[in-house]
Residue frames as a rotation matrix with the C-alpha (Angstrom) as fourth column:
MET 1
0.263 -0.527 -0.808 130.62
0.927 -0.095 0.364 69.82
-0.268 -0.844 0.464 75.50
GLN 2
0.991 0.116 0.061 131.25
0.127 -0.967 -0.221 73.55
0.033 0.227 -0.973 75.73
SER 3
0.279 -0.942 0.188 134.66
0.406 -0.062 -0.912 75.02
0.871 0.330 0.365 75.04
ASP 4
-0.181 -0.467 -0.866 136.95
0.983 -0.072 -0.166 76.19
0.015 -0.881 0.472 77.86
VAL 5
-0.950 -0.180 0.254 136.53
0.205 -0.976 0.077 79.79
0.234 0.126 0.964 76.66
ALA 6
-0.157 0.967 0.199 132.73
-0.136 -0.221 0.966 79.56
0.978 0.125 0.166 76.85
THR 7
0.375 0.226 -0.899 132.99
0.770 0.464 0.438 78.07
0.516 -0.857 0.000 80.35
ARG 8
-0.579 -0.694 -0.428 135.40
0.815 -0.503 -0.287 80.84
-0.016 -0.515 0.857 81.44
LYS 9
-0.810 0.271 0.519 133.08
-0.037 -0.908 0.416 83.57
0.585 0.318 0.746 80.19
ARG 10
0.243 0.960 -0.140 130.19
0.070 0.126 0.990 82.19
0.968 -0.250 -0.036 82.27
MET 11
-0.047 -0.330 -0.943 132.23
0.905 0.386 -0.181 81.93
0.424 -0.861 0.280 85.47
THR 12
0.377 0.127 0.917 131.63
-0.188 -0.959 0.210 84.59
0.907 -0.252 -0.338 88.09
CYS 13
-0.574 -0.620 -0.536 133.24
0.472 0.285 -0.835 85.19
0.670 -0.731 0.129 91.45
SER 14
-0.970 0.244 -0.019 131.19
-0.134 -0.594 -0.793 87.89
-0.204 -0.767 0.608 93.15
GLY 15
-0.246 0.924 0.294 128.07
0.659 0.382 -0.649 86.76
-0.711 0.034 -0.702 91.40
LYS 16
0.719 0.533 -0.446 128.24
0.131 -0.734 -0.666 89.82
-0.683 0.421 -0.598 89.18
ARG 17
0.415 -0.665 -0.621 131.68
-0.797 -0.595 0.104 89.98
-0.439 0.452 -0.777 87.61
LEU 18
0.925 -0.188 0.332 133.56
0.324 0.845 -0.426 88.04
-0.200 0.501 0.842 84.98
CYS 19
-0.075 -0.989 -0.125 137.22
0.392 -0.145 0.908 88.00
-0.917 0.020 0.399 84.04
GLY 20
0.867 0.477 -0.144 136.09
0.037 -0.350 -0.936 88.49
-0.497 0.806 -0.321 80.46
ASP 21
0.806 -0.567 0.170 138.97
0.175 -0.046 -0.983 89.88
0.566 0.822 0.062 78.42
CYS 22
0.513 -0.630 0.583 141.19
-0.837 -0.517 0.178 90.39
0.190 -0.580 -0.792 81.48
THR 23
0.827 -0.324 -0.460 144.15
0.280 0.946 -0.163 88.03
0.488 0.006 0.873 81.79
LEU 24
0.366 -0.757 0.542 146.64
-0.582 -0.640 -0.501 90.19
0.726 -0.132 -0.675 83.72
CYS 25
0.567 -0.164 0.807 146.87
-0.718 0.381 0.583 87.73
-0.403 -0.910 0.098 86.63
CYS 26
0.918 -0.208 0.339 148.23
0.323 0.886 -0.333 85.22
-0.231 0.415 0.880 84.08
LYS 27
0.465 -0.790 0.401 151.20
0.217 -0.337 -0.916 87.57
0.859 0.512 0.014 83.68
VAL 28
0.092 -0.475 0.875 151.93
-0.650 -0.694 -0.308 89.15
0.754 -0.541 -0.372 87.07
MET 29
0.599 0.170 0.783 151.37
-0.757 0.440 0.483 86.10
-0.262 -0.882 0.393 89.29
ALA 30
-0.651 -0.741 -0.165 153.76
-0.758 0.648 0.075 83.17
0.052 0.174 -0.983 89.65
ILE 31
0.622 0.778 -0.093 152.20
-0.768 0.629 0.121 79.76
0.153 -0.004 0.988 89.04
GLU 32
-0.125 -0.756 0.642 154.19
-0.849 0.417 0.326 77.16
-0.514 -0.504 -0.694 90.93
ALA 33
0.321 0.342 0.883 152.47
-0.013 0.934 -0.357 74.16
-0.947 0.103 0.304 89.33
LEU 34
0.934 0.034 0.356 153.55
0.353 0.077 -0.933 75.39
-0.059 0.996 0.060 85.88
ALA 35
0.027 -0.967 -0.255 156.95
0.866 -0.105 0.489 76.74
-0.499 -0.234 0.834 87.02
LYS 36
0.264 0.156 0.952 155.80
0.723 -0.685 -0.088 80.11
0.638 0.712 -0.294 85.64
PRO 37
-0.599 -0.547 -0.585 157.66
0.796 -0.485 -0.362 83.04
-0.086 -0.683 0.725 87.16
VAL 38
0.282 0.646 -0.709 156.14
0.506 -0.728 -0.463 86.44
-0.815 -0.228 -0.532 87.89
ASN 39
0.272 -0.057 -0.960 155.90
-0.429 -0.901 -0.068 88.94
-0.861 0.431 -0.270 85.04
SER 40
-0.889 -0.325 -0.322 155.91
-0.424 0.319 0.847 86.49
-0.172 0.890 -0.422 82.18
TRP 41
0.015 0.960 -0.280 152.83
-0.993 0.049 0.112 85.32
0.121 0.276 0.953 80.36
CYS 42
-0.038 0.116 0.993 151.61
-0.357 0.926 -0.122 81.86
-0.933 -0.359 0.007 81.21
PRO 43
-0.909 -0.372 -0.190 152.22
-0.301 0.267 0.915 79.68
-0.290 0.889 -0.355 78.14
ASP 44
-0.648 0.731 0.212 148.58
0.758 0.646 0.089 78.55
-0.072 0.219 -0.973 78.32
CYS 45
0.062 0.650 -0.757 147.22
0.411 -0.708 -0.574 82.11
-0.909 -0.276 -0.311 78.33
ARG 46
-0.308 -0.049 0.950 146.14
0.901 -0.336 0.275 83.99
0.306 0.940 0.147 75.26
PRO 47
-0.816 -0.071 -0.574 146.25
0.381 -0.813 -0.441 87.63
-0.435 -0.578 0.690 76.41
GLY 48
-0.690 0.631 -0.355 142.83
-0.680 -0.733 0.018 89.22
-0.249 0.254 0.935 76.11
ARG 49
-0.159 0.625 -0.764 141.23
-0.643 0.522 0.561 85.86
0.749 0.580 0.319 75.30
GLY 50
0.589 0.407 0.698 141.84
-0.808 0.305 0.504 83.69
-0.008 -0.861 0.508 78.34
CYS 51
-0.278 -0.672 0.686 143.20
-0.714 0.622 0.321 80.36
-0.643 -0.401 -0.653 79.46
MET 52
-0.111 0.174 -0.978 143.44
-0.894 0.412 0.175 77.64
0.434 0.894 0.110 76.85
ILE 53
-0.608 -0.073 -0.790 143.41
0.160 0.964 -0.212 74.91
0.777 -0.256 -0.575 79.54
TYR 54
-0.394 0.447 0.803 140.73
-0.749 -0.662 0.001 76.54
0.532 -0.601 0.596 81.70
ALA 55
0.658 0.746 -0.097 138.88
-0.570 0.579 0.583 73.31
0.492 -0.328 0.806 82.59
HIS 56
0.745 -0.455 -0.488 142.18
0.533 0.846 0.025 71.65
0.401 -0.279 0.873 83.54
ARG 57
0.248 -0.674 0.696 144.11
-0.289 -0.737 -0.611 74.59
0.925 -0.050 -0.378 84.97
PRO 58
-0.602 -0.571 -0.558 146.15
0.354 0.436 -0.828 74.10
0.716 -0.696 -0.060 88.18
ALA 59
0.182 0.689 -0.702 144.38
0.940 0.087 0.329 74.35
0.287 -0.720 -0.632 91.55
GLU 60
-0.437 -0.377 -0.816 146.23
0.672 -0.740 -0.018 77.58
-0.598 -0.556 0.577 92.40
CYS 61
-0.982 0.170 0.080 144.67
-0.055 -0.667 0.743 79.18
0.180 0.725 0.664 89.32
GLN 62
-0.269 0.941 -0.207 141.24
0.494 0.319 0.809 77.72
0.827 0.115 -0.551 90.10
ASN 63
0.171 0.319 -0.932 141.38
0.985 -0.020 0.173 79.12
0.036 -0.948 -0.318 93.64
PHE 64
-0.777 -0.571 -0.265 142.69
0.582 -0.812 0.045 82.58
-0.241 -0.119 0.963 92.73
ARG 65
0.415 0.846 0.334 140.31
0.885 -0.461 0.070 85.56
0.213 0.267 -0.940 92.86
CYS 66
-0.710 -0.604 0.361 141.59
0.513 -0.795 -0.322 89.10
0.482 -0.043 0.875 92.47
LEU 67
-0.695 0.423 -0.582 139.94
0.432 -0.401 -0.808 91.75
-0.575 -0.813 0.095 94.63
TRP 68
-0.762 0.445 -0.470 138.24
-0.629 -0.682 0.374 93.34
-0.154 0.580 0.800 91.64
LEU 69
-0.600 0.544 -0.587 136.29
-0.095 0.680 0.727 90.12
0.795 0.491 -0.357 91.06
VAL 70
-0.312 0.440 -0.842 135.16
0.795 0.606 0.022 89.72
0.521 -0.662 -0.539 94.67
ASN 71
-0.506 0.093 -0.858 134.80
0.630 -0.639 -0.441 93.32
-0.589 -0.763 0.265 95.90
ASP 72
0.138 0.696 0.704 131.87
0.978 -0.207 0.013 95.16
0.155 0.687 -0.710 94.37
LEU 73
0.675 0.056 -0.736 133.14
0.354 -0.899 0.258 98.44
-0.647 -0.435 -0.627 95.88
LEU 74
-0.460 -0.853 -0.248 135.87
0.026 -0.292 0.956 98.51
-0.887 0.434 0.156 93.22
ASP 75
0.547 0.758 -0.357 134.33
-0.299 -0.221 -0.928 99.88
-0.782 0.614 0.105 90.04
GLU 76
0.924 -0.067 0.377 135.25
0.358 0.505 -0.785 99.12
-0.138 0.860 0.491 86.42
ARG 77
0.703 -0.703 0.108 138.28
-0.573 -0.650 -0.500 101.43
0.421 0.290 -0.859 86.57
TRP 78
0.129 -0.644 0.754 139.92
-0.900 0.243 0.362 98.92
-0.417 -0.725 -0.548 88.95
LYS 79
0.956 0.161 0.244 139.58
-0.043 0.904 -0.426 95.97
-0.289 0.397 0.871 86.56
PRO 80
0.303 -0.950 0.080 143.19
0.255 0.162 0.953 94.76
-0.918 -0.269 0.291 86.18
ASN 81
-0.135 -0.407 0.904 143.44
0.970 0.131 0.203 95.11
-0.201 0.904 0.377 82.41
LYS 82
0.624 0.360 0.694 142.28
0.496 -0.868 0.004 98.73
0.603 0.342 -0.720 82.78
SER 83
0.970 -0.229 0.083 144.20
-0.206 -0.588 0.782 99.72
-0.130 -0.776 -0.618 85.93
LYS 84
0.424 -0.827 -0.370 147.34
-0.373 0.213 -0.903 97.77
0.825 0.521 -0.218 84.87
PHE 85
-0.723 -0.609 0.325 147.66
-0.600 0.321 -0.733 96.05
0.342 -0.725 -0.598 88.27
VAL 86
0.017 0.658 -0.753 146.09
0.135 0.745 0.653 93.12
0.991 -0.113 -0.076 90.09
LEU 87
-0.141 0.039 0.989 144.84
-0.902 -0.416 -0.112 93.64
0.407 -0.908 0.094 93.64
THR 88
0.082 0.116 -0.990 145.35
0.185 0.974 0.129 90.68
0.979 -0.193 0.059 95.96
THR 89
0.728 0.095 0.679 145.46
-0.627 -0.307 0.716 90.06
0.276 -0.947 -0.164 99.69
SER 90
-0.276 -0.799 -0.535 148.14
-0.137 0.583 -0.801 88.54
0.951 -0.148 -0.271 101.88
GLU 91
-0.094 0.210 -0.973 148.19
0.853 0.521 0.030 87.40
0.514 -0.827 -0.228 105.49
ASP 92
-0.271 -0.106 -0.957 148.78
0.817 -0.551 -0.170 90.96
-0.510 -0.828 0.235 106.66
GLY 93
-0.298 0.158 -0.941 147.44
-0.093 -0.986 -0.136 93.26
-0.950 0.047 0.309 103.99
ILE 94
0.831 0.556 -0.006 146.76
0.042 -0.074 -0.996 94.35
-0.555 0.828 -0.085 100.45
GLU 95
-0.329 -0.918 0.223 149.14
0.346 0.102 0.933 93.70
-0.878 0.384 0.284 97.57
ILE 96
0.724 0.429 -0.540 149.08
-0.312 -0.495 -0.811 95.72
-0.615 0.756 -0.224 94.36
ARG 97
-0.035 -0.724 0.689 150.84
0.429 0.611 0.665 93.66
-0.903 0.319 0.289 91.69
CYS 98
0.329 0.129 -0.935 151.79
-0.506 -0.812 -0.290 95.96
-0.797 0.569 -0.202 88.83
ASP 99
0.886 -0.132 0.445 152.22
0.454 0.449 -0.770 95.04
-0.098 0.883 0.458 85.21
PRO 100
0.070 -0.949 -0.307 155.98
0.681 -0.179 0.710 95.63
-0.729 -0.258 0.634 84.72
GLY 101
-0.404 -0.159 0.901 155.20
0.864 -0.391 0.318 97.63
0.301 0.907 0.295 81.58
PHE 102
0.192 0.549 0.813 153.26
0.047 -0.833 0.551 100.08
0.980 -0.068 -0.185 83.77
PRO 103
-0.360 -0.446 -0.819 155.19
0.733 0.408 -0.544 100.16
0.577 -0.797 0.180 87.07
ASP 104
-0.989 -0.022 -0.145 153.71
0.108 -0.782 -0.614 103.51
-0.100 -0.623 0.776 88.15
ALA 105
-0.480 0.873 0.091 150.08
0.166 -0.012 0.986 102.79
0.861 0.488 -0.139 87.23
TRP 106
0.027 0.486 -0.874 149.19
0.942 0.280 0.184 102.64
0.334 -0.828 -0.450 90.93
ARG 107
-0.672 -0.368 -0.643 150.27
0.595 -0.785 -0.173 106.28
-0.441 -0.499 0.746 91.36
LYS 108
-0.892 0.352 0.284 147.78
0.017 -0.601 0.799 107.59
0.452 0.717 0.530 88.79
GLU 109
-0.656 0.738 0.159 144.34
-0.492 -0.259 -0.831 108.78
-0.572 -0.624 0.533 89.77
PRO 110
0.475 0.527 0.705 141.93
-0.600 -0.392 0.698 107.59
0.644 -0.754 0.130 90.92
TYR 111
0.575 -0.212 -0.791 144.20
0.360 0.933 0.012 104.83
0.735 -0.291 0.612 92.24
GLY 112
-0.411 -0.909 0.073 146.93
0.327 -0.222 -0.918 106.80
0.851 -0.354 0.389 94.02
SER 113
-0.499 0.255 0.828 144.66
-0.708 -0.671 -0.220 108.68
0.500 -0.696 0.515 96.43
GLU 114
0.637 0.767 -0.072 142.55
-0.613 0.562 0.555 105.60
0.466 -0.309 0.829 97.15
ILE 115
0.372 -0.600 -0.708 145.65
0.442 0.785 -0.433 103.50
0.816 -0.152 0.558 97.86
ARG 116
-0.676 -0.585 0.448 146.88
-0.062 -0.561 -0.825 106.21
0.734 -0.586 0.344 100.24
GLU 117
0.029 0.778 0.628 143.50
-0.911 -0.239 0.338 106.04
0.412 -0.582 0.701 102.02
TRP 118
0.764 0.178 -0.621 143.96
-0.036 0.971 0.235 102.28
0.645 -0.158 0.748 102.38
ALA 119
-0.230 -0.935 -0.269 147.37
0.439 0.147 -0.886 102.97
0.869 -0.321 0.377 103.94
VAL 120
-0.548 0.117 0.828 145.80
-0.630 -0.709 -0.316 105.40
0.550 -0.695 0.463 106.45
SER 121
0.541 0.822 0.179 143.14
-0.779 0.409 0.475 102.86
0.317 -0.397 0.862 107.38
GLY 122
0.565 -0.394 -0.725 145.76
0.175 0.916 -0.362 100.11
0.806 0.078 0.586 107.40
GLU 123
-0.532 -0.805 0.262 147.93
-0.070 -0.267 -0.961 101.92
0.844 -0.530 0.085 109.89
ASP 124
-0.238 0.546 0.803 144.98
-0.949 -0.306 -0.073 102.08
0.206 -0.780 0.591 112.30
ASN 125
0.718 0.659 0.226 144.22
-0.684 0.728 0.049 98.38
-0.132 -0.189 0.973 111.78
ASP 126
-0.074 -0.874 0.481 147.73
-0.531 0.443 0.722 96.87
-0.844 -0.202 -0.497 111.38
VAL 127
0.655 0.282 0.701 147.17
0.471 0.573 -0.671 96.16
-0.591 0.770 0.242 107.68
THR 128
-0.360 -0.868 -0.342 150.00
0.112 -0.404 0.908 96.73
-0.926 0.289 0.242 105.20
VAL 129
0.884 0.453 -0.118 149.73
-0.046 -0.167 -0.985 98.08
-0.466 0.876 -0.127 101.67
VAL 130
-0.132 -0.975 0.177 152.50
0.007 0.178 0.984 96.78
-0.991 0.131 -0.017 99.44
ILE 131
0.690 0.173 -0.703 153.19
-0.671 -0.212 -0.711 97.56
-0.272 0.962 -0.031 95.79
ILE 132
0.128 -0.631 0.765 154.83
0.125 0.776 0.619 94.66
-0.984 0.017 0.178 93.95
ILE 133
0.717 -0.061 -0.694 156.64
-0.678 -0.291 -0.675 95.22
-0.161 0.955 -0.250 90.67
GLY 134
0.203 -0.616 -0.761 158.31
-0.324 0.691 -0.646 91.93
0.924 0.378 -0.059 89.78
GLN 135
0.164 -0.222 -0.961 160.27
0.801 0.599 -0.001 91.09
0.576 -0.769 0.276 92.92
ARG 136
-0.834 -0.429 0.347 160.61
0.212 -0.830 -0.516 94.74
0.509 -0.357 0.783 93.95
MET 137
0.093 0.881 -0.464 158.38
0.916 0.107 0.386 95.86
0.389 -0.461 -0.797 96.79
ILE 138
-0.721 -0.155 0.676 157.29
-0.041 -0.964 -0.264 99.25
0.692 -0.218 0.688 98.06
LEU 139
-0.361 0.589 -0.723 155.57
0.932 0.238 -0.272 99.56
0.012 -0.772 -0.635 101.44
VAL 140
-0.394 0.332 0.857 153.07
0.168 -0.891 0.422 102.43
0.904 0.310 0.295 101.32
THR 141
-0.437 0.269 -0.858 152.26
0.887 -0.028 -0.460 104.25
-0.148 -0.963 -0.226 104.55
PRO 142
0.641 0.764 -0.070 150.20
0.745 -0.642 -0.182 107.40
-0.184 0.065 -0.981 105.09
ASP 143
0.715 -0.386 -0.584 153.35
-0.117 -0.888 0.445 109.54
-0.690 -0.250 -0.680 105.27
ARG 144
-0.031 -0.822 -0.568 155.80
-0.907 -0.215 0.361 107.90
-0.419 0.527 -0.740 102.91
GLU 145
0.902 0.165 -0.399 156.85
-0.352 0.816 -0.458 105.04
0.250 0.554 0.794 100.69
PHE 146
0.202 -0.846 0.493 159.54
-0.604 0.289 0.743 102.57
-0.771 -0.448 -0.453 101.70
ASP 147
0.635 -0.096 -0.766 161.19
-0.683 0.392 -0.616 101.24
0.360 0.915 0.184 98.53
LEU 148
0.568 -0.325 0.756 162.46
-0.504 0.589 0.632 97.90
-0.651 -0.740 0.171 99.79
GLY 149
-0.353 -0.709 -0.610 164.02
-0.923 0.157 0.352 96.81
-0.154 0.687 -0.710 96.51
VAL 150
-0.081 0.248 -0.965 163.99
-0.490 0.834 0.255 93.15
0.868 0.493 0.054 95.55
VAL 151
-0.099 0.145 0.984 162.48
-0.948 0.285 -0.138 90.97
-0.301 -0.947 0.109 98.26
ARG 152
-0.626 -0.242 -0.741 163.27
-0.538 0.822 0.186 87.30
0.564 0.515 -0.645 97.80
PRO 153
0.307 0.840 -0.447 161.00
-0.235 0.522 0.820 84.45
0.922 -0.146 0.358 98.94
ASP 154
0.132 -0.327 -0.936 163.30
0.806 0.585 -0.091 83.72
0.577 -0.742 0.341 101.90
GLU 155
-0.899 -0.431 0.076 163.07
0.332 -0.785 -0.524 87.32
0.285 -0.446 0.849 103.14
ARG 156
0.116 0.940 -0.321 160.47
0.983 -0.063 0.172 89.22
0.142 -0.336 -0.931 105.13
ILE 157
-0.168 -0.046 0.985 159.54
0.118 -0.993 -0.026 92.87
0.979 0.112 0.172 105.58
VAL 158
-0.175 0.062 -0.983 159.96
0.981 0.090 -0.169 94.14
0.078 -0.994 -0.077 109.11
ARG 159
0.258 0.352 0.900 158.24
0.275 -0.919 0.281 97.37
0.926 0.175 -0.334 110.12
GLU 160
-0.745 -0.415 -0.523 159.46
0.641 -0.226 -0.733 99.57
0.186 -0.881 0.434 112.95
LEU 161
0.173 0.933 0.316 156.53
0.594 -0.354 0.722 101.18
0.785 0.063 -0.616 114.73
GLU 162
-0.988 -0.154 0.030 156.04
0.069 -0.595 -0.801 104.11
0.142 -0.789 0.598 117.06
GLY 163
-0.311 0.941 0.135 152.62
-0.542 -0.059 -0.838 103.32
-0.780 -0.334 0.528 118.38
ARG 164
0.438 0.526 0.729 150.78
0.353 0.645 -0.677 102.39
-0.827 0.554 0.097 115.19
LYS 165
0.828 -0.147 -0.542 152.84
-0.485 -0.673 -0.559 104.66
-0.283 0.725 -0.628 112.94
VAL 166
0.692 -0.637 0.340 155.40
0.710 0.685 -0.163 103.00
-0.129 0.354 0.926 110.66
VAL 167
0.779 -0.472 -0.411 158.66
-0.345 -0.872 0.348 104.93
-0.523 -0.129 -0.843 111.03
ASP 168
-0.285 -0.867 -0.409 160.98
-0.913 0.115 0.391 102.51
-0.292 0.485 -0.824 109.23
ALA 169
0.844 0.453 0.287 160.91
-0.335 0.864 -0.376 99.30
-0.418 0.221 0.881 107.23
ARG 170
-0.208 -0.931 -0.299 163.61
-0.950 0.120 0.287 96.88
-0.231 0.344 -0.910 106.18
VAL 171
0.680 0.328 -0.656 164.04
-0.545 0.824 -0.152 93.46
0.491 0.461 0.739 104.66
VAL 172
-0.150 -0.708 0.690 165.54
-0.940 0.317 0.122 90.60
-0.305 -0.631 -0.713 106.69
LYS 173
-0.676 -0.114 -0.728 166.16
-0.380 0.900 0.212 86.90
0.631 0.420 -0.652 106.12
ALA 174
0.401 0.916 -0.032 163.22
-0.494 0.245 0.834 84.88
0.772 -0.319 0.550 107.40
GLY 175
0.371 -0.330 -0.868 165.61
0.578 0.814 -0.062 82.74
0.727 -0.479 0.492 109.45
ASP 176
-0.701 -0.701 0.126 166.88
0.384 -0.521 -0.762 85.84
0.600 -0.486 0.635 111.28
LEU 177
-0.056 0.769 0.637 163.46
-0.511 -0.570 0.643 86.67
0.858 -0.289 0.425 112.70
LYS 178
-0.962 -0.197 0.190 162.99
-0.253 0.374 -0.892 85.97
0.105 -0.906 -0.409 116.38
SER 179
-0.468 0.819 -0.333 159.92
0.471 0.550 0.690 83.94
0.748 0.166 -0.643 117.26
């Protein structure tokens, strides 16, 4: 029987890419099944080496694929352990989950200008671009950034639009939203 590490190294998502030495998702993502909060290392992760329970990891870990793994348009610079953030998707957009030790990594080039381009395209297609640093969120639009502060699980981001242009954003309790 092969070790979990050997199995992990063979696994691919896009058919071409491996997690390899990247374990940043094991830090920046919450793992409900393990009661692991965001921005703390999973107790089963060995940073730079991988998951020590890989064959028996929770379903949410088995099903997770960062955008770098599945999108061949993102080159090696976008690999999470190099960029210092994990790219994910949500129901309405792109999420950039920063390593809290590098909260401004997304602003550096080549990332900053590319993320701004995503915001321009997103505005035309009703797709949001959100930076997540712990529980703090920043909505990025073509013209500005809306620092929304800490957004709790029971809260939602509401955008005010003029046409397709985002002119304001705020956080509201999910229960206060009108259906």
